[in-house]
Structure formats: C-alpha cells, structure tokens
ROSE-4610 file (N, C-alpha, C; in Angstrom, 1 decimal, always signed):
// ROSE-4610
residu = [M/M/M/K/K/K/H/H/H/E/E/E/A/A/A/L/L/L/R/R/R/R/R/R/E/E/E/I/I/I/V/V/V/A/A/A/A/A/A/C/C/C/I/I/I/N/N/N/M/M/M/N/N/N/A/A/A/R/R/R/G/G/G/I/I/I/N/N/N/Q/Q/Q/G/G/G/T/T/T/S/S/S/G/G/G/N/N/N/I/I/I/S/S/S/A/A/A/R/R/R/V/V/V/P/P/P/G/G/G/G/G/G/F/F/F/L/L/L/I/I/I/T/T/T/P/P/P/S/S/S/G/G/G/M/M/M/T/T/T/Y/Y/Y/E/E/E/E/E/E/T/T/T/K/K/K/P/P/P/A/A/A/D/D/D/I/I/I/V/V/V/M/M/M/M/M/M/R/R/R/L/L/L/D/D/D/G/G/G/S/S/S/H/H/H/E/E/E/G/G/G/K/K/K/R/R/R/K/K/K/P/P/P/S/S/S/S/S/S/E/E/E/W/W/W/R/R/R/F/F/F/H/H/H/R/R/R/D/D/D/L/L/L/M/M/M/A/A/A/T/T/T/R/R/R/P/P/P/E/E/E/V/V/V/G/G/G/A/A/A/V/V/V/V/V/V/H/H/H/T/T/T/H/H/H/S/S/S/M/M/M/F/F/F/A/A/A/T/T/T/T/T/T/L/L/L/S/S/S/C/C/C/L/L/L/H/H/H/L/L/L/D/D/D/I/I/I/P/P/P/A/A/A/V/V/V/H/H/H/Y/Y/Y/M/M/M/I/I/I/A/A/A/A/A/A/A/A/A/G/G/G/T/T/T/S/S/S/K/K/K/I/I/I/L/L/L/C/C/C/A/A/A/P/P/P/Y/Y/Y/A/A/A/T/T/T/Y/Y/Y/G/G/G/T/T/T/Q/Q/Q/E/E/E/T/T/T/A/A/A/D/D/D/N/N/N/A/A/A/V/V/V/K/K/K/A/A/A/L/L/L/K/K/K/G/G/G/R/R/R/N/N/N/A/A/A/C/C/C/L/L/L/L/L/L/A/A/A/N/N/N/H/H/H/G/G/G/M/M/M/I/I/I/V/V/V/L/L/L/G/G/G/P/P/P/N/N/N/L/L/L/K/K/K/K/K/K/A/A/A/M/M/M/W/W/W/L/L/L/A/A/A/V/V/V/E/E/E/V/V/V/E/E/E/T/T/T/L/L/L/A/A/A/A/A/A/Q/Q/Q/Y/Y/Y/W/W/W/R/R/R/A/A/A/L/L/L/Q/Q/Q/V/V/V/G/G/G/K/K/K/P/P/P/K/K/K/I/I/I/L/L/L/P/P/P/D/D/D/A/A/A/E/E/E/I/I/I/Q/Q/Q/R/R/R/V/V/V/I/I/I/E/E/E/K/K/K/F/F/F/R/R/R/G/G/G/Y/Y/Y/G/G/G/Q/Q/Q/V/V/V/K/K/K/E/E/E/E/E/E/K/K/K/A/A/A/G/G/G/S/S/S/P/P/P/C/C/C/C/C/C]
num = [1/1/1/2/2/2/3/3/3/4/4/4/5/5/5/6/6/6/7/7/7/8/8/8/9/9/9/10/10/10/11/11/11/12/12/12/13/13/13/14/14/14/15/15/15/16/16/16/17/17/17/18/18/18/19/19/19/20/20/20/21/21/21/22/22/22/23/23/23/24/24/24/25/25/25/26/26/26/27/27/27/28/28/28/29/29/29/30/30/30/31/31/31/32/32/32/33/33/33/34/34/34/35/35/35/36/36/36/37/37/37/38/38/38/39/39/39/40/40/40/41/41/41/42/42/42/43/43/43/44/44/44/45/45/45/46/46/46/47/47/47/48/48/48/49/49/49/50/50/50/51/51/51/52/52/52/53/53/53/54/54/54/55/55/55/56/56/56/57/57/57/58/58/58/59/59/59/60/60/60/61/61/61/62/62/62/63/63/63/64/64/64/65/65/65/66/66/66/67/67/67/68/68/68/69/69/69/70/70/70/71/71/71/72/72/72/73/73/73/74/74/74/75/75/75/76/76/76/77/77/77/78/78/78/79/79/79/80/80/80/81/81/81/82/82/82/83/83/83/84/84/84/85/85/85/86/86/86/87/87/87/88/88/88/89/89/89/90/90/90/91/91/91/92/92/92/93/93/93/94/94/94/95/95/95/96/96/96/97/97/97/98/98/98/99/99/99/100/100/100/101/101/101/102/102/102/103/103/103/104/104/104/105/105/105/106/106/106/107/107/107/108/108/108/109/109/109/110/110/110/111/111/111/112/112/112/113/113/113/114/114/114/115/115/115/116/116/116/117/117/117/118/118/118/119/119/119/120/120/120/121/121/121/122/122/122/123/123/123/124/124/124/125/125/125/126/126/126/127/127/127/128/128/128/129/129/129/130/130/130/131/131/131/132/132/132/133/133/133/134/134/134/135/135/135/136/136/136/137/137/137/138/138/138/139/139/139/140/140/140/141/141/141/142/142/142/143/143/143/144/144/144/145/145/145/146/146/146/147/147/147/148/148/148/149/149/149/150/150/150/151/151/151/152/152/152/153/153/153/154/154/154/155/155/155/156/156/156/157/157/157/158/158/158/159/159/159/160/160/160/161/161/161/162/162/162/163/163/163/164/164/164/165/165/165/166/166/166/167/167/167/168/168/168/169/169/169/170/170/170/171/171/171/172/172/172/173/173/173/174/174/174/175/175/175/176/176/176/177/177/177/178/178/178/179/179/179/180/180/180/181/181/181/182/182/182/183/183/183/184/184/184/185/185/185/186/186/186/187/187/187/188/188/188/189/189/189/190/190/190/191/191/191/192/192/192/193/193/193/194/194/194/195/195/195/196/196/196/197/197/197/198/198/198/199/199/199/200/200/200/201/201/201/202/202/202/203/203/203/204/204/204/205/205/205/206/206/206/207/207/207/208/208/208/209/209/209/210/210/210/211/211/211/212/212/212/213/213/213/214/214/214/215/215/215/216/216/216/217/217/217/218/218/218/219/219/219/220/220/220/221/221/221]
x = [-9.8/-10.6/-10.5/-11.5/-11.4/-11.0/-10.2/-9.8/-9.1/-8.2/-7.6/-6.8/-5.9/-5.0/-5.8/-6.9/-7.8/-8.5/-8.8/-9.5/-8.5/-7.2/-6.2/-5.9/-5.9/-5.7/-6.8/-8.1/-9.2/-9.0/-8.7/-8.5/-7.4/-6.3/-5.2/-5.6/-6.3/-6.8/-7.7/-8.6/-9.5/-8.6/-7.7/-6.8/-6.0/-5.5/-4.8/-5.5/-6.8/-7.6/-7.9/-8.0/-8.2/-6.8/-5.7/-4.4/-4.0/-4.5/-4.1/-5.1/-6.1/-7.0/-8.1/-8.4/-9.4/-10.7/-10.6/-11.8/-11.6/-12.6/-12.5/-13.6/-13.2/-14.1/-14.5/-15.8/-16.3/-17.0/-16.9/-17.5/-16.8/-17.3/-16.7/-16.8/-16.5/-16.6/-15.8/-15.5/-14.7/-15.2/-15.2/-15.5/-14.6/-14.4/-13.6/-14.2/-14.2/-14.8/-14.1/-14.8/-14.4/-15.3/-14.9/-15.8/-17.1/-18.2/-19.5/-20.1/-19.4/-19.8/-18.7/-18.7/-17.7/-17.6/-16.4/-16.1/-16.4/-16.9/-17.3/-17.0/-16.6/-16.4/-17.7/-17.6/-18.7/-19.3/-20.5/-21.2/-20.7/-20.4/-20.2/-19.0/-18.0/-16.8/-15.7/-14.9/-13.7/-12.7/-12.0/-11.1/-9.9/-9.5/-8.4/-8.7/-10.0/-10.4/-10.9/-11.1/-11.6/-10.5/-10.9/-10.0/-10.4/-9.5/-9.9/-11.2/-11.4/-12.6/-13.8/-13.7/-14.9/-15.4/-14.5/-14.9/-16.0/-17.1/-18.3/-18.3/-18.6/-18.8/-20.3/-20.4/-21.8/-21.9/-23.2/-23.5/-24.3/-24.4/-25.1/-26.6/-27.1/-28.5/-28.8/-27.7/-27.9/-27.8/-27.6/-27.4/-25.9/-25.7/-24.3/-24.0/-22.7/-22.3/-21.5/-21.4/-20.6/-21.3/-20.6/-21.1/-21.4/-20.8/-21.0/-22.0/-22.7/-23.6/-22.7/-23.1/-22.3/-22.5/-21.7/-21.9/-23.3/-23.8/-25.1/-25.3/-24.1/-24.1/-23.9/-24.2/-23.9/-24.6/-25.8/-26.5/-25.9/-25.2/-24.5/-23.2/-22.6/-21.5/-22.0/-23.1/-23.7/-24.1/-24.8/-25.3/-24.1/-23.1/-21.9/-21.2/-21.0/-20.4/-21.3/-22.6/-23.4/-23.5/-23.4/-23.5/-22.2/-21.1/-19.8/-18.8/-18.8/-18.0/-16.5/-16.1/-14.7/-14.2/-15.1/-14.8/-14.4/-13.2/-12.8/-12.9/-13.0/-13.1/-13.9/-14.6/-15.3/-14.9/-14.5/-14.1/-15.0/-15.6/-16.4/-15.8/-15.6/-15.0/-15.8/-15.5/-16.1/-15.0/-14.2/-13.1/-13.5/-12.7/-13.1/-13.5/-12.6/-12.9/-14.0/-13.9/-15.0/-16.3/-16.4/-17.7/-18.1/-17.2/-17.6/-18.2/-17.6/-18.2/-19.6/-19.7/-20.9/-22.0/-21.6/-22.6/-23.2/-22.4/-22.8/-23.5/-23.5/-24.1/-23.4/-22.1/-21.2/-20.6/-20.6/-19.8/-18.3/-17.4/-16.0/-15.7/-15.4/-15.1/-13.6/-13.2/-11.8/-10.9/-10.7/-9.8/-8.3/-8.1/-6.8/-6.9/-5.9/-6.0/-6.1/-5.7/-5.7/-7.1/-8.1/-9.5/-9.7/-8.8/-8.9/-8.7/-8.1/-7.9/-9.2/-10.3/-11.6/-12.4/-11.7/-12.3/-13.4/-13.2/-14.3/-13.8/-14.4/-14.1/-14.9/-15.8/-16.6/-17.0/-16.6/-17.1/-18.4/-19.5/-20.8/-21.1/-22.0/-22.5/-23.9/-24.1/-25.4/-26.3/-27.6/-28.6/-28.6/-29.0/-29.0/-30.1/-29.8/-30.8/-30.3/-31.2/-30.8/-29.8/-28.8/-27.7/-28.3/-27.6/-28.0/-29.3/-29.9/-31.1/-30.8/-31.9/-31.7/-31.7/-32.3/-32.3/-30.9/-30.1/-28.7/-27.9/-28.2/-27.5/-27.9/-29.2/-29.6/-28.9/-28.9/-28.2/-26.8/-26.1/-24.7/-24.4/-25.2/-25.0/-25.2/-26.2/-26.4/-25.3/-24.8/-23.7/-22.4/-22.2/-21.0/-21.0/-22.1/-22.2/-21.1/-20.2/-19.1/-18.0/-18.0/-17.1/-16.6/-15.4/-14.9/-14.9/-15.6/-15.7/-17.0/-17.6/-18.7/-18.7/-19.4/-19.7/-21.2/-21.5/-22.8/-23.2/-24.3/-24.6/-24.7/-24.2/-24.2/-23.7/-22.8/-22.3/-20.8/-20.3/-19.0/-18.7/-17.7/-17.3/-17.4/-17.5/-17.3/-16.3/-15.4/-14.5/-14.4/-14.2/-14.1/-12.7/-12.3/-11.0/-11.0/-10.1/-10.0/-9.5/-8.9/-8.4/-8.4/-8.1/-8.2/-7.1/-5.9/-4.8/-5.1/-5.7/-6.0/-7.2/-8.1/-9.3/-8.8/-8.0/-7.5/-6.6/-5.8/-5.1/-6.0/-7.1/-8.0/-8.8/-9.1/-9.7/-8.9/-7.5/-6.7/-6.6/-6.6/-6.6/-7.9/-9.0/-10.3/-10.3/-9.8/-9.8/-8.8/-7.7/-6.8/-7.5/-8.2/-8.9/-10.0/-10.7/-11.6/-11.1/-9.9/-9.2/-8.7/-8.2/-7.7/-8.9/-10.0/-11.2/-11.7/-11.8/-12.3/-11.4/-10.1/-9.1/-9.2/-9.4/-9.4/-10.7/-11.8/-13.0/-12.9/-12.0/-11.8/-11.2/-10.5/-9.7/-10.5/-11.2/-12.0/-12.7/-12.8/-13.6/-12.5/-12.4/-11.4/-11.5/-10.5/-10.5/-10.6/-11.6/-11.9/-11.3/-10.6/-10.1/-11.2/-11.1/-12.1/-12.2/-13.4/-13.6/-12.6/-12.3/-11.4/-10.0/-9.6/-8.3/-8.3/-9.4/-9.4/-9.5/-10.2/-10.1/-8.7/-8.0/-6.6/-5.8/-6.0/-5.2/-5.7/-6.9/-7.4/-6.7/-6.6/-5.9/-4.4/-3.8/-2.4/-2.2/-3.1/-3.0/-3.1/-3.7/-3.7/-2.4/-1.4/-0.1/+0.9/+0.4/+1.3/+1.9/+3.2/+3.8/+4.7/+5.2/+6.2/+5.6/+4.6/+4.1/+3.0/+3.2/+2.3/+1.0/+1.1/-0.2/-1.0/-0.6/-1.4/-2.2/-3.5/-4.2/-4.5/-4.5/-4.6/-5.8/-5.7/-6.8/-6.3/-5.1/-4.6/-3.2/-2.4/-1.0/-0.7/-1.3/-1.2/+0.0/+0.6/+1.8/+2.9]
y = [+67.4/+67.3/+65.9/+65.2/+64.0/+64.0/+63.1/+63.0/+64.3/+64.9/+66.2/+66.1/+65.0/+64.8/+64.8/+64.0/+64.0/+65.3/+66.0/+67.3/+68.3/+68.2/+69.0/+68.6/+67.3/+66.8/+67.3/+67.3/+67.8/+69.3/+70.1/+71.5/+71.7/+71.0/+71.2/+70.8/+69.7/+69.3/+70.3/+70.9/+72.0/+73.2/+73.6/+74.7/+74.3/+73.1/+72.6/+72.5/+72.1/+71.9/+73.3/+74.3/+75.6/+76.1/+75.9/+76.3/+75.7/+74.4/+73.7/+74.0/+74.8/+75.2/+74.2/+73.2/+72.3/+72.6/+73.8/+74.3/+75.7/+76.5/+77.8/+78.3/+79.4/+80.0/+79.0/+79.0/+78.1/+76.9/+76.8/+75.7/+74.4/+73.2/+72.0/+71.6/+70.3/+69.9/+68.5/+68.2/+67.0/+66.3/+64.9/+64.2/+63.0/+62.5/+61.4/+60.5/+59.2/+58.3/+58.2/+58.1/+57.9/+56.9/+56.3/+55.4/+56.1/+55.5/+56.1/+57.1/+57.3/+58.3/+58.9/+60.2/+60.8/+62.3/+62.8/+64.3/+64.9/+66.1/+66.9/+68.3/+69.0/+70.4/+71.2/+72.3/+73.1/+73.9/+74.3/+75.0/+76.5/+76.9/+78.4/+79.1/+78.3/+78.9/+78.9/+80.0/+80.0/+79.0/+78.3/+77.3/+77.9/+79.0/+79.6/+80.0/+80.2/+80.6/+79.4/+78.3/+77.1/+76.4/+76.2/+75.6/+74.1/+73.2/+71.9/+71.7/+72.6/+72.5/+72.8/+73.4/+73.7/+72.5/+71.6/+70.4/+69.7/+69.2/+68.8/+67.2/+66.7/+65.3/+64.9/+64.0/+63.6/+62.1/+61.7/+60.3/+59.9/+58.6/+58.1/+58.3/+58.6/+59.0/+60.5/+61.2/+62.6/+63.6/+63.1/+64.0/+64.5/+65.6/+66.0/+66.7/+66.9/+67.5/+68.8/+69.6/+70.8/+72.1/+73.2/+74.5/+74.9/+74.1/+74.5/+73.6/+74.2/+73.4/+72.6/+71.4/+70.7/+71.2/+70.9/+71.2/+70.9/+71.8/+71.6/+70.3/+69.7/+68.5/+67.3/+67.4/+66.2/+65.0/+65.1/+63.9/+62.9/+63.4/+62.4/+61.9/+62.7/+62.1/+61.0/+61.3/+60.3/+59.0/+59.2/+58.0/+57.2/+57.8/+57.2/+56.4/+57.0/+56.4/+55.2/+55.3/+54.2/+53.0/+53.3/+52.2/+51.7/+52.4/+52.0/+51.8/+50.7/+50.6/+50.7/+50.4/+50.6/+52.0/+52.9/+54.3/+55.0/+55.6/+56.3/+57.8/+58.3/+59.7/+60.1/+61.2/+61.7/+63.1/+63.5/+64.8/+65.3/+66.5/+67.1/+68.5/+68.7/+70.0/+70.6/+71.8/+72.6/+72.9/+71.9/+72.2/+72.6/+73.4/+74.0/+73.1/+72.1/+71.3/+70.2/+69.6/+68.7/+69.3/+70.5/+71.3/+71.7/+72.1/+72.4/+71.3/+70.1/+68.9/+68.6/+68.8/+68.6/+69.5/+70.7/+71.7/+71.3/+70.4/+69.9/+68.5/+68.1/+66.8/+65.7/+65.8/+64.8/+63.8/+62.5/+61.6/+61.8/+61.3/+61.2/+59.8/+59.6/+58.2/+58.0/+56.8/+56.3/+56.9/+58.3/+58.9/+58.7/+58.3/+58.0/+56.8/+56.0/+54.8/+55.1/+56.3/+56.7/+56.7/+56.6/+56.6/+55.3/+54.4/+53.1/+53.4/+54.6/+55.0/+55.2/+55.5/+55.7/+54.4/+53.3/+52.0/+51.7/+52.4/+52.3/+52.8/+52.4/+52.9/+54.1/+54.6/+55.8/+56.4/+57.7/+58.5/+59.1/+58.7/+59.1/+60.5/+61.2/+62.5/+62.2/+62.5/+62.3/+63.4/+63.1/+64.2/+65.3/+66.5/+67.7/+67.6/+68.1/+68.3/+69.5/+70.2/+71.3/+70.8/+71.7/+71.3/+71.1/+70.2/+69.9/+69.1/+68.6/+67.8/+66.3/+65.6/+64.1/+63.6/+64.3/+64.0/+64.0/+65.0/+65.0/+63.9/+63.5/+62.4/+61.1/+60.9/+59.7/+59.6/+60.7/+60.7/+60.3/+60.9/+60.6/+59.2/+58.6/+57.2/+56.3/+56.6/+55.8/+55.9/+57.1/+57.3/+56.8/+56.6/+56.1/+54.6/+53.9/+52.5/+51.8/+51.1/+50.4/+51.3/+52.6/+53.6/+54.4/+55.1/+55.9/+57.4/+57.8/+59.1/+59.3/+60.5/+60.9/+62.5/+62.9/+64.3/+64.5/+65.7/+66.1/+67.2/+67.0/+67.9/+69.4/+70.3/+71.7/+72.0/+71.2/+71.3/+71.1/+69.9/+69.6/+68.1/+67.7/+66.3/+65.7/+64.4/+63.7/+62.6/+62.4/+61.3/+60.6/+59.3/+58.5/+57.9/+57.6/+57.0/+56.2/+55.3/+54.6/+55.4/+56.6/+57.5/+58.9/+60.0/+61.3/+61.5/+61.0/+61.2/+60.7/+59.5/+58.9/+59.6/+60.0/+60.7/+62.1/+62.8/+64.0/+63.8/+62.7/+62.4/+62.1/+61.4/+61.1/+62.3/+63.2/+64.5/+65.2/+65.3/+65.9/+65.1/+63.8/+62.9/+63.0/+63.2/+63.4/+64.6/+65.7/+67.0/+67.0/+66.3/+66.1/+65.4/+64.3/+63.6/+64.5/+65.3/+66.2/+67.2/+67.8/+68.7/+68.1/+66.9/+66.2/+66.0/+65.5/+65.3/+66.5/+67.6/+68.9/+69.4/+69.3/+69.8/+68.9/+67.6/+66.7/+67.0/+67.4/+67.7/+69.0/+69.9/+71.1/+70.8/+69.7/+69.3/+68.4/+67.5/+66.5/+65.5/+64.3/+63.3/+62.3/+62.3/+61.6/+60.0/+59.4/+57.9/+57.3/+56.5/+55.9/+54.6/+54.3/+53.0/+52.0/+50.7/+49.7/+49.4/+48.9/+48.5/+47.4/+46.5/+45.4/+45.9/+46.9/+47.5/+48.2/+48.9/+49.5/+48.5/+47.4/+46.3/+45.8/+45.7/+45.2/+46.1/+47.5/+48.5/+48.5/+48.3/+48.2/+47.0/+45.9/+44.8/+45.1/+45.7/+46.1/+47.0/+47.9/+48.8/+48.1/+46.9/+46.2/+45.8/+45.7/+45.4/+46.5/+47.7/+48.9/+49.3/+49.8/+50.5/+49.6/+50.2/+49.5/+49.1/+49.7/+49.5/+48.5/+47.3/+46.2/+46.6/+47.3/+47.6/+48.6/+49.4/+50.2/+49.4/+49.2/+48.3/+48.9/+48.1/+48.6/+49.4/+49.8/+50.6/+51.7/+52.2/+53.4/+53.6/+54.1/+54.3/+55.7/+56.0/+57.3/+57.6/+56.5/+56.8/+55.9]
z = [+23.7/+22.5/+21.7/+21.5/+20.9/+19.4/+18.9/+17.5/+17.1/+17.9/+17.6/+16.3/+16.3/+15.1/+13.8/+13.8/+12.6/+12.3/+13.3/+13.1/+12.4/+12.9/+12.3/+10.8/+10.6/+9.2/+8.3/+8.8/+8.0/+7.6/+8.6/+8.4/+7.4/+7.5/+6.6/+5.2/+5.1/+3.7/+3.1/+3.9/+3.3/+2.8/+3.6/+3.1/+1.9/+1.9/+0.8/-0.5/-0.4/-1.7/-2.3/-1.5/-2.1/-2.6/-1.9/-2.4/-3.7/-3.9/-5.1/-6.2/-6.0/-7.0/-7.4/-6.5/-6.8/-6.0/-5.4/-4.6/-4.4/-3.9/-3.7/-2.7/-1.9/-0.9/+0.1/+0.5/+1.5/+0.9/-0.4/-1.1/-0.8/-1.1/-0.8/+0.6/+0.9/+2.3/+2.4/+3.6/+3.8/+5.1/+5.1/+6.2/+6.4/+7.6/+7.9/+8.9/+8.8/+9.7/+11.0/+12.1/+13.5/+14.1/+15.2/+15.9/+16.3/+16.0/+16.3/+15.3/+14.2/+13.2/+12.4/+12.2/+11.4/+11.7/+11.4/+11.6/+10.2/+10.2/+9.0/+9.2/+8.1/+8.1/+8.5/+9.2/+9.5/+8.3/+8.5/+7.4/+7.3/+6.1/+5.9/+6.5/+6.9/+7.5/+6.5/+6.5/+5.6/+6.3/+5.4/+5.9/+6.6/+6.2/+6.9/+8.4/+8.6/+10.0/+10.8/+10.1/+10.8/+11.7/+13.0/+13.9/+14.1/+14.6/+14.9/+15.7/+16.7/+17.5/+16.7/+15.6/+14.7/+13.9/+13.7/+13.0/+13.8/+13.1/+13.7/+13.8/+15.0/+15.2/+14.9/+13.9/+13.5/+13.7/+14.0/+14.2/+12.9/+12.6/+11.4/+11.5/+12.6/+12.7/+12.3/+12.0/+11.6/+12.7/+13.9/+15.0/+15.1/+15.8/+15.9/+17.2/+17.5/+18.7/+18.4/+19.4/+19.3/+19.0/+18.9/+18.8/+17.3/+16.4/+15.0/+14.3/+13.3/+12.4/+11.4/+11.0/+10.0/+8.6/+7.7/+6.3/+5.9/+5.0/+4.5/+3.7/+3.3/+2.5/+3.4/+4.7/+5.5/+5.1/+4.4/+4.1/+3.2/+2.2/+1.4/+2.1/+2.9/+3.7/+4.6/+5.3/+6.2/+5.5/+4.3/+3.6/+3.0/+2.6/+2.0/+3.1/+4.3/+5.4/+5.9/+5.8/+6.3/+5.3/+4.0/+3.0/+2.5/+2.7/+2.2/+3.4/+4.0/+5.2/+4.9/+3.7/+3.4/+3.3/+3.2/+3.0/+4.3/+4.3/+5.6/+5.4/+4.2/+4.0/+2.7/+2.8/+1.6/+1.4/+0.1/-0.3/-1.4/-1.2/-2.1/-2.5/-3.8/-4.3/-5.4/-5.6/-6.8/-7.8/-8.1/-9.0/-10.4/-11.1/-12.3/-13.4/-13.8/-14.9/-14.6/-13.4/-13.1/-13.0/-12.4/-12.4/-13.8/-14.7/-16.0/-16.7/-16.6/-17.2/-16.6/-15.3/-14.6/-15.1/-15.4/-16.0/-17.4/-18.1/-19.4/-19.1/-17.9/-17.6/-18.3/-18.4/-19.0/-18.0/-18.3/-17.6/-18.1/-17.3/-17.8/-18.2/-19.5/-20.0/-19.8/-20.3/-20.1/-21.2/-21.0/-21.9/-21.6/-20.3/-19.9/-18.9/-18.8/-18.0/-16.5/-16.2/-14.7/-14.2/-15.1/-14.5/-13.6/-13.8/-13.0/-11.5/-11.2/-9.8/-9.2/-9.9/-9.4/-9.3/-9.7/-9.7/-10.7/-11.9/-12.8/-14.2/-15.3/-16.6/-17.0/-16.1/-16.4/-15.1/-14.9/-13.8/-14.2/-13.4/-13.8/-13.3/-14.0/-13.5/-13.0/-11.7/-11.1/-11.5/-11.5/-11.9/-10.9/-11.4/-10.5/-9.5/-8.3/-7.2/-6.4/-5.7/-4.9/-3.8/-3.6/-2.7/-1.2/-0.6/+0.8/+1.0/-0.1/+0.1/+0.1/+0.5/+0.5/-0.9/-1.8/-3.2/-3.8/-3.4/-3.8/-3.2/-2.0/-1.4/-2.1/-2.4/-3.1/-4.5/-5.2/-6.5/-6.4/-5.4/-5.2/-4.9/-3.9/-3.6/-4.8/-5.6/-6.8/-7.8/-8.0/-9.0/-8.5/-7.2/-6.7/-6.4/-6.7/-6.6/-7.4/-6.7/-7.4/-7.8/-7.4/-7.9/-6.7/-6.9/-5.9/-6.2/-7.3/-7.7/-8.6/-8.5/-9.4/-9.5/-10.5/-10.6/-10.1/-9.7/-9.4/-10.4/-11.1/-12.2/-11.7/-12.4/-12.1/-10.7/-10.2/-8.9/-8.6/-8.8/-8.5/-8.5/-7.7/-7.7/-6.3/-6.1/-4.9/-5.1/-4.2/-4.2/-2.9/-2.9/-1.7/-1.6/-0.3/-0.1/+1.2/+1.4/+2.7/+3.8/+3.4/+4.4/+3.7/+4.5/+3.9/+2.9/+3.1/+2.2/+0.8/+0.8/-0.6/-1.2/-0.3/-1.0/-1.6/-0.9/-1.5/-2.7/-2.7/-3.9/-5.1/-4.8/-5.9/-6.4/-5.5/-6.0/-7.0/-6.8/-7.7/-9.0/-8.9/-10.1/-10.9/-10.3/-11.0/-11.7/-11.1/-11.7/-12.9/-12.8/-13.9/-15.1/-14.8/-15.8/-16.5/-15.7/-16.2/-17.2/-16.8/-17.5/-18.9/-18.8/-20.0/-21.0/-20.4/-21.3/-21.9/-21.1/-21.6/-22.7/-22.5/-23.6/-24.8/-24.7/-25.8/-26.6/-25.9/-26.6/-27.5/-27.1/-27.9/-29.3/-29.3/-30.6/-31.5/-30.9/-31.6/-30.8/-31.3/-30.5/-29.9/-28.5/-27.9/-28.2/-28.2/-28.3/-26.9/-26.7/-25.4/-25.2/-24.2/-23.9/-23.5/-24.0/-23.7/-22.2/-21.8/-20.5/-20.0/-20.9/-20.6/-20.2/-20.9/-20.6/-19.2/-18.9/-17.5/-16.5/-16.7/-15.7/-15.5/-16.5/-16.4/-15.6/-15.8/-15.0/-13.6/-13.3/-11.9/-11.2/-11.9/-11.4/-11.1/-12.1/-11.9/-10.7/-10.5/-9.3/-8.0/-7.9/-6.8/-6.2/-7.0/-6.6/-6.7/-6.9/-7.1/-5.8/-5.9/-4.8/-4.0/-2.9/-2.1/-0.7/-0.2/+1.2/+1.2/+1.8/+1.7/+2.5/+3.5/+4.3/+3.7/+2.6/+1.9/+0.9/+1.2/+0.4/-0.9/-2.0/-3.3/-3.6/-4.8/-5.3/-6.2/-5.9/-6.7/-6.4/-7.4/-7.1/-6.6/-5.4/-4.9/-4.0/-3.5/-2.5/-2.8]
C-alpha cells in the first residue's frame, strides 16, 4: 500500500482531534500532500473504524483511486493544494468555539499575539455556502489568501500547515483563540493588538525554536 505511514498518521490525527474535543462524530476532514496529488479522509466513516487503506488518493484534477469515496469537502482541499504549493496538509474541524463564532459570522481579531501563528492579524470568516460545493471551496481559498487559518460561516474552521503535525497544532491554537475571544466578549469589548505588533510577532516566530530545519511560521515544536 502506497504512503502507508502517512495514511496511518492521518487516521491517528482524526482520532486525536475528536479525543481532544476539536471535532466530533464523522464531521471534519484531513488531507496531506503526496506526489501526484493528496491523501484525504473518506466520506462518512467514523474515525475509529477508518483504516489506512480507507484513506483516499486524489489527484488535482478531482479524480480518485480506491474503494472509498473521498470526503464531501474534497474541493477545498484540492483547490488549496493546487494554489498553495507550500501547504502540505489541510485540517478542517467543527470545533465548538470556532464554530460558534462562525455562526455569528465573526472574524477572530488579534485578541492575543498567538494569532500570528496563523500568519495574520485577523482570521477571516468566509461567507456561508452549502457544504461540499465549489462555492464553499472558492470562499475558503479567498479567506485563506495570505493566511493559514479561516472560519467557514455556520460551519467550522480550516487550517493549513507545511505538514500534518503543524496543521494539527494550529487547529488547536485557533480553537484556543476562538475560546479566548468568545469569553472576552462575555465580559466586555476586547482590546485588539495593532497590526504592527502582530507583524513583529510573525517575524519573531521565524527564528523560534531549536530545530533549524523546521521552517518558521509558528512556535509549535
């Protein structure tokens, strides 16, 4: 079986995101880039029952191999892989706080400097469209331009990473930011950090950590 190790990593990540409370049931989906296309979770299968062989191989033309149907959201995975060559993994979850803000059609502003991990001073909420449609994909690609995270209105979040480990880390970080913003809104009007400060933090993140080969972007490891 081709890409067996990566298939196992995807299955483990899916189980982990449900166990960590940033997703639930069969919602959400994950993809990871491979030569010739990407691997993506199958449609409608519980993650505990998903095996490495169930992970679907897709090409950038939208065709796929194997006995399983790909996630119904394959279009935004395909379009992000096609337009963002630096992206190695895409994670989509229906986490509680990010989804709550998306139901209010709220962006996440710079309430905490860690928003810089998403490469931006504002995580945008893309307009609503029916799940699995090209319109959803188009909205996501637009909201993610120059960013590594966005919300989908009345739906959930999408995060991008150079690999699956970093994308999963960022999904947890975005949910934390969403929870912080939601809680702050219950008390009053949060104080938002200026764009210039977030740009300084983004630059500081470029040199963060110990391992030189881990290219910057976030202090995840």
